[in-house]
KOLGU-4560 file (N, C-alpha, C; in nm, 3 decimals, padded with zeros to 5 digits):
<recs>
<n_xx: 14.868 n_yy: 12.058 n_zz: 09.350 ca_xx: 14.735 ca_yy: 12.116 ca_zz: 09.334 c_xx: 14.659 c_yy: 12.047 c_zz: 09.221 mol: A seq: 1 type: MET>
<n_xx: 14.730 n_yy: 12.022 n_zz: 09.112 ca_xx: 14.664 ca_yy: 11.959 ca_zz: 08.998 c_xx: 14.617 c_yy: 11.818 c_zz: 09.031 mol: A seq: 2 type: MET>
<n_xx: 14.690 n_yy: 11.749 n_zz: 09.119 ca_xx: 14.650 ca_yy: 11.614 ca_zz: 09.159 c_xx: 14.516 c_yy: 11.617 c_zz: 09.231 mol: A seq: 3 type: LYS>
<n_xx: 14.495 n_yy: 11.718 n_zz: 09.315 ca_xx: 14.369 ca_yy: 11.730 ca_zz: 09.388 c_xx: 14.252 c_yy: 11.759 c_zz: 09.295 mol: A seq: 4 type: TYR>
<n_xx: 14.276 n_yy: 11.840 n_zz: 09.196 ca_xx: 14.171 ca_yy: 11.872 ca_zz: 09.099 c_xx: 14.131 c_yy: 11.747 c_zz: 09.022 mol: A seq: 5 type: VAL>
<n_xx: 14.228 n_yy: 11.671 n_zz: 08.978 ca_xx: 14.200 ca_yy: 11.548 ca_zz: 08.905 c_xx: 14.127 c_yy: 11.448 c_zz: 08.994 mol: A seq: 6 type: ILE>
<n_xx: 14.170 n_yy: 11.438 n_zz: 09.119 ca_xx: 14.104 ca_yy: 11.347 ca_zz: 09.213 c_xx: 13.958 c_yy: 11.388 c_zz: 09.237 mol: A seq: 7 type: LEU>
<n_xx: 13.934 n_yy: 11.517 n_zz: 09.252 ca_xx: 13.796 ca_yy: 11.564 ca_zz: 09.270 c_xx: 13.709 c_yy: 11.536 c_zz: 09.148 mol: A seq: 8 type: LEU>
<n_xx: 13.763 n_yy: 11.557 n_zz: 09.032 ca_xx: 13.688 ca_yy: 11.528 ca_zz: 08.909 c_xx: 13.655 c_yy: 11.380 c_zz: 08.900 mol: A seq: 9 type: ILE>
<n_xx: 13.749 n_yy: 11.296 n_zz: 08.935 ca_xx: 13.727 ca_yy: 11.151 ca_zz: 08.932 c_xx: 13.619 c_yy: 11.111 c_zz: 09.032 mol: A seq: 10 type: LEU>
<n_xx: 13.625 n_yy: 11.163 n_zz: 09.152 ca_xx: 13.526 ca_yy: 11.130 ca_zz: 09.255 c_xx: 13.387 c_yy: 11.178 c_zz: 09.213 mol: A seq: 11 type: VAL>
<n_xx: 13.376 n_yy: 11.299 n_zz: 09.164 ca_xx: 13.246 ca_yy: 11.350 ca_zz: 09.121 c_xx: 13.189 c_yy: 11.271 c_zz: 09.003 mol: A seq: 12 type: PHE>
<n_xx: 13.274 n_yy: 11.228 n_zz: 08.912 ca_xx: 13.225 ca_yy: 11.151 ca_zz: 08.798 c_xx: 13.173 c_yy: 11.014 c_zz: 08.841 mol: A seq: 13 type: SER>
<n_xx: 13.239 n_yy: 10.952 n_zz: 08.938 ca_xx: 13.192 ca_yy: 10.822 ca_zz: 08.987 c_xx: 13.057 c_yy: 10.836 c_zz: 09.056 mol: A seq: 14 type: VAL>
<n_xx: 13.040 n_yy: 10.937 n_zz: 09.140 ca_xx: 12.912 ca_yy: 10.958 ca_zz: 09.207 c_xx: 12.803 c_yy: 10.997 c_zz: 09.108 mol: A seq: 15 type: PHE>
<n_xx: 12.837 n_yy: 11.067 n_zz: 09.005 ca_xx: 12.740 ca_yy: 11.107 ca_zz: 08.905 c_xx: 12.684 c_yy: 10.986 c_zz: 08.832 mol: A seq: 16 type: SER>
<n_xx: 12.768 n_yy: 10.893 n_zz: 08.795 ca_xx: 12.724 ca_yy: 10.772 ca_zz: 08.725 c_xx: 12.636 c_yy: 10.689 c_zz: 08.815 mol: A seq: 17 type: VAL>
<n_xx: 12.671 n_yy: 10.674 n_zz: 08.941 ca_xx: 12.591 ca_yy: 10.595 ca_zz: 09.034 c_xx: 12.454 c_yy: 10.658 c_zz: 09.056 mol: A seq: 18 type: GLN>
<n_xx: 12.446 n_yy: 10.789 n_zz: 09.066 ca_xx: 12.318 ca_yy: 10.854 ca_zz: 09.090 c_xx: 12.228 c_yy: 10.845 c_zz: 08.967 mol: A seq: 19 type: SER>
<n_xx: 12.284 n_yy: 10.849 n_zz: 08.848 ca_xx: 12.204 ca_yy: 10.838 ca_zz: 08.726 c_xx: 12.144 c_yy: 10.698 c_zz: 08.714 mol: A seq: 20 type: GLN>
<n_xx: 12.217 n_yy: 10.595 n_zz: 08.753 ca_xx: 12.165 ca_yy: 10.459 ca_zz: 08.746 c_xx: 12.050 c_yy: 10.439 c_zz: 08.844 mol: A seq: 21 type: GLU>
<n_xx: 12.058 n_yy: 10.499 n_zz: 08.962 ca_xx: 11.951 ca_yy: 10.482 ca_zz: 09.059 c_xx: 11.825 c_yy: 10.558 c_zz: 09.018 mol: A seq: 22 type: SER>
<n_xx: 11.839 n_yy: 10.662 n_zz: 08.938 ca_xx: 11.724 ca_yy: 10.740 ca_zz: 08.893 c_xx: 11.664 c_yy: 10.687 c_zz: 08.763 mol: A seq: 23 type: LEU>
<n_xx: 11.725 n_yy: 10.586 n_zz: 08.706 ca_xx: 11.683 ca_yy: 10.538 ca_zz: 08.575 c_xx: 11.535 c_yy: 10.503 c_zz: 08.573 mol: A seq: 24 type: LEU>
<n_xx: 11.487 n_yy: 10.422 n_zz: 08.666 ca_xx: 11.346 ca_yy: 10.386 ca_zz: 08.673 c_xx: 11.287 c_yy: 10.423 c_zz: 08.808 mol: A seq: 25 type: TYR>
<n_xx: 11.350 n_yy: 10.516 n_zz: 08.880 ca_xx: 11.301 ca_yy: 10.563 ca_zz: 09.010 c_xx: 11.272 c_yy: 10.448 c_zz: 09.104 mol: A seq: 26 type: LEU>
<n_xx: 11.364 n_yy: 10.353 n_zz: 09.108 ca_xx: 11.359 ca_yy: 10.235 ca_zz: 09.196 c_xx: 11.238 c_yy: 10.147 c_zz: 09.170 mol: A seq: 27 type: LYS>
<n_xx: 11.186 n_yy: 10.151 n_zz: 09.047 ca_xx: 11.076 ca_yy: 10.063 ca_zz: 09.008 c_xx: 11.130 c_yy: 09.954 c_zz: 08.918 mol: A seq: 28 type: GLN>
<n_xx: 11.047 n_yy: 09.853 n_zz: 08.895 ca_xx: 11.085 ca_yy: 09.743 ca_zz: 08.807 c_xx: 11.097 c_yy: 09.796 c_zz: 08.664 mol: A seq: 29 type: LYS>
<n_xx: 11.209 n_yy: 09.768 n_zz: 08.595 ca_xx: 11.222 ca_yy: 09.814 ca_zz: 08.457 c_xx: 11.122 c_yy: 09.743 c_zz: 08.366 mol: A seq: 30 type: PRO>
<n_xx: 11.086 n_yy: 09.804 n_zz: 08.255 ca_xx: 10.987 ca_yy: 09.744 ca_zz: 08.164 c_xx: 11.037 c_yy: 09.612 c_zz: 08.105 mol: A seq: 31 type: PRO>
<n_xx: 10.943 n_yy: 09.524 n_zz: 08.076 ca_xx: 10.979 ca_yy: 09.396 ca_zz: 08.015 c_xx: 10.913 c_yy: 09.387 c_zz: 07.878 mol: A seq: 32 type: SER>
<n_xx: 10.935 n_yy: 09.277 n_zz: 07.811 ca_xx: 10.875 ca_yy: 09.258 ca_zz: 07.678 c_xx: 10.734 c_yy: 09.202 c_zz: 07.687 mol: A seq: 33 type: THR>
<n_xx: 10.691 n_yy: 09.158 n_zz: 07.806 ca_xx: 10.557 ca_yy: 09.105 ca_zz: 07.825 c_xx: 10.462 c_yy: 09.218 c_zz: 07.863 mol: A seq: 34 type: THR>
<n_xx: 10.354 n_yy: 09.238 n_zz: 07.786 ca_xx: 10.261 ca_yy: 09.347 ca_zz: 07.819 c_xx: 10.185 c_yy: 09.317 c_zz: 07.948 mol: A seq: 35 type: PRO>
<n_xx: 10.155 n_yy: 09.422 n_zz: 08.024 ca_xx: 10.078 ca_yy: 09.410 ca_zz: 08.148 c_xx: 09.965 c_yy: 09.512 c_zz: 08.145 mol: A seq: 36 type: GLU>
<n_xx: 09.853 n_yy: 09.477 n_zz: 08.205 ca_xx: 09.739 ca_yy: 09.568 ca_zz: 08.213 c_xx: 09.773 c_yy: 09.678 c_zz: 08.312 mol: A seq: 37 type: VAL>
<n_xx: 09.752 n_yy: 09.803 n_zz: 08.271 ca_xx: 09.781 ca_yy: 09.917 ca_zz: 08.356 c_xx: 09.657 c_yy: 09.957 c_zz: 08.434 mol: A seq: 38 type: PHE>
<n_xx: 09.664 n_yy: 09.962 n_zz: 08.565 ca_xx: 09.557 ca_yy: 10.004 ca_zz: 08.655 c_xx: 09.425 c_yy: 09.936 c_zz: 08.621 mol: A seq: 39 type: ALA>
<n_xx: 09.417 n_yy: 09.803 n_zz: 08.639 ca_xx: 09.294 ca_yy: 09.733 ca_zz: 08.604 c_xx: 09.174 c_yy: 09.786 c_zz: 08.682 mol: A seq: 40 type: PRO>
<n_xx: 09.065 n_yy: 09.809 n_zz: 08.611 ca_xx: 08.943 ca_yy: 09.860 ca_zz: 08.674 c_xx: 08.939 c_yy: 10.012 c_zz: 08.686 mol: A seq: 41 type: GLY>
<n_xx: 09.051 n_yy: 10.078 n_zz: 08.670 ca_xx: 09.052 ca_yy: 10.224 ca_zz: 08.679 c_xx: 09.078 c_yy: 10.284 c_zz: 08.541 mol: A seq: 42 type: ILE>
<n_xx: 09.190 n_yy: 10.246 n_zz: 08.481 ca_xx: 09.226 ca_yy: 10.296 ca_zz: 08.347 c_xx: 09.186 c_yy: 10.195 c_zz: 08.240 mol: A seq: 43 type: ILE>
<n_xx: 09.217 n_yy: 10.068 n_zz: 08.262 ca_xx: 09.188 ca_yy: 09.962 ca_zz: 08.166 c_xx: 09.057 c_yy: 09.894 c_zz: 08.205 mol: A seq: 44 type: SER>
<n_xx: 08.954 n_yy: 09.915 n_zz: 08.124 ca_xx: 08.824 ca_yy: 09.855 ca_zz: 08.151 c_xx: 08.807 c_yy: 09.730 c_zz: 08.067 mol: A seq: 45 type: MET>
<n_xx: 08.749 n_yy: 09.625 n_zz: 08.125 ca_xx: 08.725 ca_yy: 09.502 ca_zz: 08.049 c_xx: 08.613 c_yy: 09.518 c_zz: 07.949 mol: A seq: 46 type: GLU>
<n_xx: 08.516 n_yy: 09.603 n_zz: 07.976 ca_xx: 08.400 ca_yy: 09.617 ca_zz: 07.889 c_xx: 08.433 c_yy: 09.688 c_zz: 07.758 mol: A seq: 47 type: SER>
<n_xx: 08.547 n_yy: 09.747 n_zz: 07.747 ca_xx: 08.581 ca_yy: 09.822 ca_zz: 07.625 c_xx: 08.650 c_yy: 09.735 c_zz: 07.526 mol: A seq: 48 type: MET>
</recs>
């Protein structure tokens, strides 16, 4: 019985780590060190 409990804990921990990595940036490109204009023409105006 104890073997099954340990196996279940191991399986759940592996799936937990994988799901956290996929949610890290919600499947978007992670941020870089190069700045980018956010929503040009809507949020970022050139005249300002």
